[in-house]
C-alpha positions, 0 to 999 in steps of 0.5 A: 219323408221320401225324397224324389231325387233319392235312388234308395228311396226309389229302391225302398218303394219298389220304383227301381227293381231289385232282388228283394230278400225281405220287406215290411212297412219300414224296411227293404232288404235287397242284394247289392247289384255290385257285391263285394262278395256272394250274398252282399245285401243292404238294409234300407229304411223306407223313410228317408234319413241321410245318415246316422245323425238323422235316424231316430233310435227306435228305427235304428233299433228295429233295423239292427234287429232285422240285421241280426235275423238277415245275417243269421239267414245268410250264414245258414244258406250261404255257409259264410265264414264271417260277416262284416256289417258296415255303415258309412256316414259322410263323404269322408267316411265313404258314404256315396248315397245319402240315404241311411243304409246298412251293408251285410257282407258275408265273408269267406276264407280267401275272399281277398277283401281287407277292411283293416286300418292302421292303429295309432296310440291313444292319449289316455288323458285326452280320451278321458276329457273327450269321454266327459264331454260326450257324456254331457252331450248324450 
């Protein structure tokens, strides 16, 4: 399915110009027009999935295979020191475009970006119960 009102569907199908790194029948990889760092790119499926809760496992697997290849290419060409792979789901998690997409953000020593978060202490009994319930729902 493709949504007429989805900007990423339009990007995926070439209706909006982009600097494309890679494209096949299922995905488009292109540079972000508002990059966090040099080489920041996005991988988007051509099929519309709002988020991780909608994407099927086979497509997700192919996407991550592609992400591995693109990340290696970025590292080889740009000489970055590391890589953040980011994917947000839902407004509360920072998702602003509701078409599944994966960010590859090359990292460079001294680039000034900080993706750290505060850590809290886990309740082991609560985690065990939650794990049991999740296992029952996989």
